[in-house]
C-alpha positions as CSV (number, residue, x, y, z in Angstrom):
1,M,145.6,23.1,60.7
2,I,146.3,23.2,64.4
3,G,146.7,27.0,64.2
4,V,143.4,27.3,62.3
5,L,141.6,25.2,65.0
6,I,143.1,27.4,67.7
7,G,142.0,30.5,65.9
8,F,138.4,29.1,65.7
9,A,138.5,28.2,69.4
10,V,139.6,31.8,70.3
11,V,137.1,33.4,68.1
12,G,134.3,31.0,69.0
13,L,134.8,31.4,72.8
14,A,134.5,35.2,72.6
15,V,131.4,35.0,70.4
16,V,129.7,32.5,72.8
17,V,130.6,34.6,75.8
18,G,128.9,37.6,74.0
19,Y,125.8,35.6,73.2
20,I,125.5,34.4,76.9
21,V,126.0,38.0,78.1
22,A,123.1,39.1,75.8
23,R,120.9,36.1,76.8
24,I,121.1,36.7,80.5
25,D,120.9,40.5,79.9
26,L,124.0,41.1,82.0
27,L,124.8,44.6,80.6
28,G,121.3,45.9,80.1
29,P,119.4,47.1,77.0
30,H,121.9,49.7,75.9
31,A,125.0,47.3,75.8
32,R,124.9,46.6,72.1
33,P,124.7,50.2,70.8
34,V,127.3,51.3,73.4
35,L,129.8,48.6,72.5
36,S,129.1,49.2,68.8
37,R,129.9,52.9,69.1
38,L,133.0,52.1,71.3
39,T,134.4,49.8,68.7
40,F,133.6,52.0,65.7
41,F,134.8,55.3,67.0
42,V,137.6,54.3,69.3
43,L,138.9,50.7,69.3
44,S,138.8,49.9,65.6
45,P,140.6,53.1,64.5
46,F,143.4,52.5,67.1
47,L,143.8,48.8,65.9
48,L,143.8,49.8,62.3
49,F,146.4,52.4,62.8
50,V,148.7,50.1,64.9
51,V,148.3,47.2,62.4
52,L,148.9,49.3,59.3
53,A,151.7,51.4,60.8
54,Q,153.7,48.2,61.3
55,A,152.5,46.4,58.2
56,D,154.7,45.6,55.2
57,V,153.8,48.1,52.4
58,A,154.1,45.3,49.9
59,T,151.3,43.4,51.6
60,L,149.0,46.5,51.5
61,F,149.4,47.0,47.8
62,S,150.0,43.4,46.7
63,A,148.0,41.3,44.2
64,L,145.6,40.5,47.1
65,L,143.9,43.9,46.6
66,P,142.9,43.6,42.9
67,V,141.8,40.0,43.3
68,S,139.5,40.9,46.2
69,M,138.2,43.9,44.3
70,L,137.5,41.9,41.1
71,A,135.6,39.2,43.1
72,A,133.5,41.8,44.9
73,A,132.7,43.7,41.7
74,A,131.6,40.5,39.9
75,I,129.3,39.5,42.8
76,L,127.8,43.0,43.0
77,L,127.2,43.0,39.2
78,V,125.6,39.5,39.2
79,Y,123.2,40.3,42.0
80,A,122.3,43.6,40.5
81,L,121.5,42.0,37.1
82,I,119.3,39.3,38.6
83,S,117.5,41.7,41.0
84,A,116.9,44.4,38.4
85,L,116.1,42.2,35.3
86,L,114.4,39.1,36.9
87,L,113.1,40.2,40.3
88,R,112.2,43.7,39.1
89,R,113.4,45.4,42.4
90,P,113.8,49.2,42.6
91,V,117.3,50.6,42.2
92,A,117.9,51.4,45.9
93,E,116.7,47.9,47.0
94,T,118.8,46.3,44.3
95,L,121.9,48.2,45.6
96,I,121.2,47.1,49.2
97,G,120.9,43.5,48.1
98,A,124.1,43.8,46.0
99,L,126.0,45.2,48.9
100,S,124.7,42.4,51.1
101,A,126.1,39.9,48.6
102,G,129.4,41.5,47.9
103,Q,130.5,43.7,50.8
104,V,132.4,41.7,53.5
105,N,132.7,42.4,57.2
106,S,136.4,43.2,56.9
107,N,136.4,45.0,60.3
108,N,134.3,43.3,63.0
109,I,134.9,39.8,61.8
110,G,137.7,40.3,59.2
111,I,140.3,41.7,61.7
112,P,140.1,38.8,64.2
113,I,139.8,36.2,61.5
114,S,142.9,37.6,59.7
115,L,144.7,37.8,63.0
116,Y,144.0,34.2,64.1
117,M,143.5,32.3,60.8
118,L,146.0,34.1,58.6
119,G,148.5,35.3,61.2
120,S,148.2,39.1,60.7
121,A,145.4,41.5,60.9
122,A,147.0,43.5,58.1
123,Y,145.6,41.2,55.4
124,S,142.1,42.6,55.9
125,A,143.3,46.2,55.7
126,P,143.4,46.5,51.8
127,V,139.7,45.3,51.7
128,I,138.8,47.8,54.4
129,L,140.4,50.6,52.4
130,F,138.7,49.6,49.2
131,Q,135.3,49.5,50.8
132,L,135.7,52.8,52.7
133,L,137.4,54.8,49.9
134,I,135.5,53.4,46.8
135,L,132.5,51.3,47.5
136,M,131.0,53.4,50.4
137,P,131.0,56.8,48.7
138,I,129.6,55.4,45.4
139,S,126.9,53.5,47.3
140,L,125.8,56.4,49.5
141,S,125.7,58.7,46.4
142,I,123.3,56.3,44.6
143,L,121.2,55.8,47.7
144,D,121.0,59.6,48.2
145,A,120.0,60.2,44.6
146,T,117.4,57.4,44.4
147,T,115.7,57.8,47.8
148,T,115.9,61.6,48.6
149,G,116.7,63.1,45.2
150,S,119.8,64.6,46.6
151,R,123.0,64.6,44.6
152,S,125.3,66.3,47.1
153,F,128.5,64.4,46.4
154,G,130.4,66.9,48.5
155,R,128.4,65.9,51.6
156,I,129.0,62.2,50.9
157,L,132.8,62.9,50.6
158,R,132.8,64.9,53.8
159,Q,131.0,62.0,55.6
160,T,133.5,59.6,54.2
161,A,136.5,61.7,55.2
162,R,135.2,61.9,58.8
163,N,134.9,58.1,59.1
164,P,137.1,57.2,62.1
165,M,138.2,53.9,60.6
166,L,139.2,55.6,57.5
167,I,141.2,58.2,59.4
168,G,143.0,55.5,61.5
169,S,143.7,53.5,58.3
170,A,145.0,56.4,56.4
171,L,147.3,57.5,59.1
172,G,148.6,54.0,59.6
173,V,149.2,53.6,55.8
174,L,151.0,57.0,55.8
175,V,153.4,55.9,58.6
176,A,154.1,52.6,56.8
177,V,154.7,54.2,53.4
178,L,157.0,56.8,54.9
179,D,158.8,54.0,56.9
180,I,158.4,55.9,60.2
181,D,159.7,53.9,63.1
182,L,157.4,54.8,66.0
183,P,159.2,54.8,69.4
184,P,157.8,52.6,72.2
185,I,156.7,55.7,74.2
186,V,154.3,56.4,71.3
187,L,153.4,52.9,70.1
188,D,152.9,51.1,73.4
189,P,150.0,53.3,74.6
190,L,148.3,53.0,71.2
191,Q,148.8,49.2,71.3
192,L,147.2,49.0,74.7
193,I,143.9,50.4,73.4
194,A,144.2,48.5,70.2
195,N,144.5,45.2,72.0
196,A,141.0,45.7,73.5
197,C,139.4,45.8,70.0
198,V,139.3,42.1,69.0
199,P,137.8,40.7,72.1
200,V,135.2,43.5,72.4
201,L,134.4,43.2,68.7
202,L,133.8,39.4,69.0
203,M,131.7,39.6,72.1
204,S,129.7,42.4,70.6
205,Y,129.1,40.2,67.6
206,G,128.0,37.3,69.8
207,M,125.5,39.6,71.5
208,S,124.1,40.7,68.2
209,L,123.2,37.0,67.4
210,Y,120.8,36.7,70.3
211,G,117.0,37.1,69.5
212,Q,117.4,37.3,65.7
213,R,114.6,35.9,63.5
214,V,115.1,35.6,59.7
215,L,113.1,35.1,56.6
216,T,110.0,36.8,58.1
217,E,109.2,38.8,54.9
218,P,107.6,36.4,52.4
219,G,108.0,38.6,49.3
220,R,111.8,39.0,49.9
221,R,112.9,35.5,50.9
222,I,114.3,34.8,47.4
223,D,116.4,37.9,47.7
224,V,117.8,36.8,51.0
225,V,118.6,33.3,49.7
226,L,120.2,34.7,46.5
227,A,122.4,37.3,48.4
228,S,123.4,34.7,51.0
229,T,124.3,32.1,48.4
230,L,126.4,34.6,46.5
231,K,128.1,35.8,49.6
232,L,128.9,32.4,51.2
233,L,129.5,30.1,48.3
234,V,129.9,31.9,45.0
235,M,132.2,34.8,46.2
236,P,134.9,32.5,47.8
237,A,134.8,30.2,44.7
238,L,135.1,33.2,42.4
239,A,138.0,34.6,44.5
240,W,139.8,31.2,44.2
241,A,139.3,31.2,40.4
242,I,140.6,34.7,40.0
243,A,143.5,34.2,42.3
244,T,144.4,31.0,40.4
245,A,144.1,32.8,37.1
246,F,146.5,35.4,38.5
247,S,148.9,32.5,39.4
248,L,149.1,33.6,43.0
249,P,151.1,31.4,45.4
250,A,149.0,28.9,47.5
251,E,149.3,31.0,50.6
252,Q,147.9,34.1,48.9
253,I,145.1,32.1,47.4
254,F,144.2,31.0,50.8
255,I,144.2,34.5,52.1
256,V,141.9,36.0,49.4
257,V,139.4,33.1,49.7
258,V,139.2,33.5,53.4
259,L,138.6,37.3,53.0
260,A,135.9,36.6,50.4
261,A,134.2,34.1,52.7
262,L,133.7,36.7,55.4
263,P,130.1,37.5,56.2
264,T,128.2,40.6,55.0
265,A,129.3,43.8,56.5
266,Q,127.0,45.2,59.2
267,N,127.4,48.6,57.6
268,V,125.0,47.4,54.8
269,F,122.2,47.2,57.4
270,N,123.2,50.7,58.7
271,F,122.8,52.1,55.2
272,A,119.5,50.3,54.7
273,Q,118.2,51.6,58.0
274,R,119.4,55.1,57.3
275,Y,117.7,55.4,53.9
276,G,114.6,53.2,54.9
277,V,115.0,50.7,52.1
278,G,115.8,46.9,52.2
279,E,116.2,46.8,56.0
280,I,114.8,43.3,56.4
281,L,116.8,42.1,53.4
282,A,120.0,43.5,54.8
283,R,119.4,42.3,58.3
284,D,118.6,38.7,57.3
285,V,121.6,38.4,55.0
286,V,123.9,39.7,57.7
287,F,122.5,37.2,60.1
288,V,122.6,34.2,57.7
289,S,126.0,35.0,56.3
290,T,127.4,35.6,59.8
291,L,126.3,32.2,61.0
292,G,127.1,30.4,57.7
293,C,130.6,31.8,57.4
294,L,131.9,29.6,60.2
295,P,131.4,26.3,58.4
296,V,132.5,27.9,55.1
297,L,135.7,29.2,56.7
298,F,136.4,25.8,58.3
299,G,135.9,24.1,54.9
300,V,138.2,26.6,53.2
301,A,140.8,25.9,55.9
302,L,140.5,22.1,55.3
303,L,140.7,22.5,51.5
304,L,143.3,25.2,51.2
305,G,144.9,25.8,54.6
């Protein structure tokens, strides 16, 4: 438990520093988009490569992956059914809501949480690969088809293949699978850049919390509450039930529950913004789940850690 508390202290300090930086406007109006692009295109790919290249292959393809996938798929399906059949939302908006409920922030928040709560950033890597390789292409294809009428799956695949986090992850997995021992002259410079990722990510996240207002769209408040509840409470509980049914060891159950309790991925808002559908819904769920995940993670640590 002491290790978990230390992890929360480390993560919390960086988030608070980022919030203060935004509040006093220390870095100017362009700080958030600049830091976002820096972490997405440079720091995260370096960190993912370094982590995965040194990871145990058995961890990458262990039972953690199917359990996490099953929990996410179940949450996506539950939200989609409620949204389409009871709330009567359009297909594209239903998809944005389902992603808000079931796609976790396995990069910005998942990497530091995995590092400080679970002891290794590699635990979030299988979830990152699942979301980048499977969930994102399918989601973008549906959004393309329903909002623009386009069915250019080749374009979606090309966009996915150019994702820098996917490239860094794929190269890292390749090194791990081939059991390539990188010499210090190669690994140490990469590690230097990778080490900057977690603090910058957390401070950028703290900056994003400043000035947010939620539940401003009356007709969609129920959608926000539904997606946030599924994300923060139902998904971790479901992950625990599935992991228990799989008879996973207690340590692995703790890992999959922590990963399931991560907040909604900020990519969901990017998708909503790009296609002009469900923007407020995605923004509010990202904000609510991001704030709410901290007490949920602490509760998970008390119960299972």
